[in-house]
N, C-alpha and C positions, 0 to 999 in steps of 0.2 A: 702455407697451410696456417686456416685462418684459427685463431682463437679468443673467439669474439663469446664470452659468457657471462650467463648470470649471478653472479656474487648472492644477490636476494635469494635468490634459490637454493643455494647452499646454506644461508644464514635460516631460511623459513625450512627446512628439512632438518635442522638441527634442531630447533625447538618442538619437535614432531619425536625425540630421540626416545621420550619418555613410555609414546603410545608403540613406538615401532617393539620398544625390549616387549610393553605388554602382551603386543599380535604374536612377536616370536614365542612367548613362553606359551600361549594359547594353542600355537601350534605344535610346537616339542609336546606340549602335554596330550597331542591325540597322537598313539602311535599308527604307524603304517608301512609295517614291512612288506615288503613288494609282494611277496607269494600269499597272504591274507587281505583276500578280495571285500572281505567285509570291513576288518578294519581300513584299508583304502578308500572304501567306500563312506566310513566316518570323515576319513582327513578330508574327502573331497567336499563332504559339506562344511567342516569347519575352513577349508583354503576359499572357498565359493564365497560363504559367508564376512568372514574379514574382506576378501578384495570386494563386495558389496560396500563396505566402511567406507571403505578409502578413494575405491573410483566409483563407486555409485550405481556399477554395474555386477549381478550376480553373475555366474559362468554359463557357459552353454555347456551341458555334460555330452559327450562323445563316447557312445559305446562301444567298445570293442572285444569280444567276447569276453563280457562280463567284467571287465577293465572300464574303471571312468575315469577318462580324460578330457580336462578341461582348457576348455579355448572362450577368448576373447576377439574378439573383430572389430574394429571402426574402419569404413572405405573409407581408401585413398582418394583427395580428390583430384581432379585430370591433372595430371603432369606433377603429382607428389609421388617423392617414393615411397614405400611400404617395407615396413621394420615389421621385423619379427622378436620377439623377448620370449626367452624357452627356456624352461626349468624341469624340476620332475619334485614332486612330493613324499615319493617311498623311499622307505632308509634301508637299508641293511641291519636295523636293529630287530629283533625280535622280541612278539608281546610280552610285557612282563619286565621289561629294560627299565622303565620309569621306576618299577617299587625301590631296585635299590639305588638308582640315578638321576632324579627327578630333573627336572630344570629348577637353575637357579641360578641368580644373580649374584655376584661379586662386585658390590661397587667400588672396597677399594683399587680392585687388582683393574678395573672398569671390564671386566667377561663377562659373558653368560655360556651359560653349559647345560645338557642334555642332548637325548640321540636325536643326531640329527640335525643340531641346530647349525651345525658348519656345514654339512652335506647334506640338503642346502637349503633349509629351512628358512635362515638368515637372507638369500637373495631373493627367496618369494616373498618375505615383506619389504625389502630394500624395491626389489619390482615394481610395485604396485606402489611405493610413494614417489619414484622415480616418475612414474603414466600420471599418479594425482598432480605431482609438480608442471605437466606440462601446461600449456594453454590452450594446444590444440590435438586431441588425439588421433585425429584423421590419418588412416595410414597404418594405423598398431594393430598389431596381431599378437598375442599371449597363448603360449600354448604350454600348459603343465599337463606332466605325465605321471603315471602310478607303477611303473616296469622298467625305468631308466639305469636301474640297479642291476637288473636282470638281463641286460643285456638289448632292454625294447624290443620284443618280441612282437605285441603286439601295437606298439605305437611307430615303429620305425615309418611305418607310409604316412602317419600322419606329418611326421617332423617334416620329412619328404617333401609333402605336398606341399608344408608350411612353404618352405625354403621356396620352392620352385618358381613360387609368387611374389617372393621381397628380394628387395634389392640389399638388406643384410640383415644378419641374424646377428642378435646378440643373446649370449648363452648366460646366465645365470649361476654359473658354475660356481662354487669356491676361488679363491685367489689360490697362490701360493706365495707364503709372507708376503703378500699385497702385491704380489705380478698377475699380470691377467696372464691368461694361455695362449701362446701363438704357434705352436704346434702339440699334436698330440699323435701318438702310434697308432695304428691299427690293428683289429685284436682278432685272433681266432682261437675257437674254442674246438676241442676234439675228441672223440674217446675211441679208443680201441677195445674192442672185447675178442679176446681168442677163446677158440672153442678145441678143445682137446679128448679122452676119453679117460674115465676115472676107471684108477682098476685098488688094489690092494699092495700099499705101499712094504709089504714084508712078503707076502706071499705071491705076489704075480706081477710086480713091477712091468718088468715088460709087456706087460697085455696093454699098460696105458699109456698115455697121448702127454707130458706135459705140459700145461697150457703155462706154466710160472717159468719154465725154463724157455719157451717162444716170450716169453713177457718181459724176461731177463736181455733177451738180445733185441728186442725193442726197444727197451729204455734208452741201452748203449746207442744205437742207432737215430731215434730220435736226438740226441743227446748232442750228435754230430750236426744236425740240422744248423745251428745258432750260426750267424754270423755277426758278430759285433763292430765288426768295422765299419759295416752297413747298419747299424740300428736292430737287426734283426734277435731276437732272441724267443728261444724256444725252449719251452721249460716241460718237463715229466712232472706233474702236481701233486697228482692222485692216485691211487692203484690198491688192488686186493686183489684176493683170488682163493680158489681151496674151502675143502670145507671142513677136514677133520684133520688131524697131523696122525692117522693112518693112510690116508688115500694119497693117490697122484690126482691132483688138482686137476678138473676138466675142465672147468674155468678162471679165468681170469682178467682181470681190465684194469686199464691205462688212460689217466686225463692227461691231456696236452696242452698248455697255454702259450699262443703267440704271440708274439708283439713284433710289428714291420715299422717303417719309417716310409718305405714306399711301397704302392700295388705286384708292383713285380716281384715285392719280394714276397708277399703273400702266394701270390701263383708261384713262386718255386717251391716254397716249401709247401702248398699245399698237392703238387705234385710228387713231390719225392714225399710224403707222408704216406700217398693212396701206393705207392709202389713198393712199399714194404712189404715183405711176404715171408710167412713161415720157414724156418728151416728143418722143421720136424714135419714128415708125412702125416697123411691123414688129420693133420692140424691146420683148419683156416683161422682167417683173422677178418673181421667186420671193424669196417670205420665209420664212421659217423661225424658230424659236425661240420664247419666250414670256418669263412669267415664272421666274425660279427660287427666287425665297426672298419669301414676303409678308415685308413691314415686323414687327420687334417694338416694339412701340408703348412708352413710355415705364407706362402706363398697366399696361401686363404684368407689369410691375418693382417696381410702384411700392411695394406692399405687404411683400414680401421686401424690396427693398433697405431700409426704415425697421425691419426685425428685425434686418437685417445691420447695418445702420449705428450702430444702438443695442448690438449684440453685441462690436461693435471693441474701442473702449476700455475694456470690462468689463476683456475681457482683456486690457488695456494694449496694444494695437495701431495707437493713436491714431486719430482722424478718419478712417472708410473716405470716400473721395471716389466721386462715378460721373462715366461717360461716353457720350455721344452719339456713335457711331461708322458710321462707311458702309459697312463692308464686314458681310457676312452669315456666319449660322454656323447649327447646329442650334436655337437657343434661336429663332429665328424661327420653325421649324415647329412646335415646345412654344407660343409664345404665340397662334397661328394657331390650336392644338387647344383653344384658354380654359384653358390650363395655366397659373399664375401661374410666372413665369420670374425666375429669375434668372443674368447671364451673366458673363462675366469672373472667373469666381473660381477661377484656375486662377493661373498661375504670376506673379511680379511681373519681371520684367527690362523688354525690349525689342529690337527689332529682326528683329521678326517677317516671315518672308518673304523677308528680308535676308540677305546675306552679314553675319556676325559675331554673327546672332542671340545672346542671353544669357539668362540665369534669376541670379537673386540668392538665392543657396542657403541664407541667413538667414530667407529668407519661406517657404522651404516650407513646415518646420513650422507656422507662421504662419496661412497660408492653410488646410493641411489641420485646422487646431485650428479655424479658422473655420466653413469645412464643416461639421465633427462637431458645433459651438455652434448651428449654424443648423439643421440635422438636428432637434438634442433640442429646440430652440424651435418650431420648427413643430409637433412630437407635444407637448410644453406645453401649448401653444396652439391644438390641435386642440378639434373640439367636440362631434368625435364620430358626426358627421354625413355624411350623402355630402357629394360636391363639391360647392361653390356655381359650378355651371357656367352 
């Protein structure tokens, strides 16, 4: 495995650490909750402006159902591979979070904090500095979306199309204690709606059809679908029903989260969920939802991880670790498009989706250098032919 690296590149990126922190602060200080289209549009303008400062080119905005996804493309030269760098600028944090928890730099601890800094605005800054550190941008594609945190409903097709024409996909999602992510579970989201019949709970309960009673049986049945030995976890997550304390409930509902490591388990669970029936007469059940992300298997990441693991020590960054995680990302989609993928190349820190998430500042230039070197390594070792799909 070739390990030729440019230590000068890492040195140069380290001199830009203060600049990276400043740009991260600007990104974090523009709130971008996934479901607020106006906020995301303001965030898109900030991302594009920072990108223009770093790489000299503003974004090409791709509008889908009112959402602004951002793209940059530099066509590949003949025989040169195409590499995708993918991330998202939306966050899980609602508007107003900055009022109680603004971006802050703790110089003594060497960390920066703020809503969305770890997942994954630091990864965006690192991405653009990695690209700026390359002598040649030909064959690079960057895609930053604004709905990843809600399942990528409008950007999934863009991610898949990008992956279909690329030789590698590098996902700038945050790391796991510095480890890159070499497999992710597939995700399914479902909702049961149980429709019964209301009646007075004291005067004539026998005329009712209790939707909550049926929901209780469904809860038990759903809980039995997990197969931990196969990595399959089926979890009832949300539930509700009823209208008043003295009324037989005519409606109840249940949310279900499914995590699988292999696609066959997603198909099994989907089939078994759809086969569940109410046990009371005159009650019917409606099931909505399905698989939202396919699994990201280790086989899709093995080759790129081997390259990155060889490059990290050569850069003086120490051994690179890998991690298998239950959460999904757009890397699940790139892998499903048969594009070699490596995830978790973004920020080093902790606390994704939790109050106090933070970024290790010293790791920002290091991860940017690793991404740049990985791109160069992919180029050096490309055979000049078409993608091996």
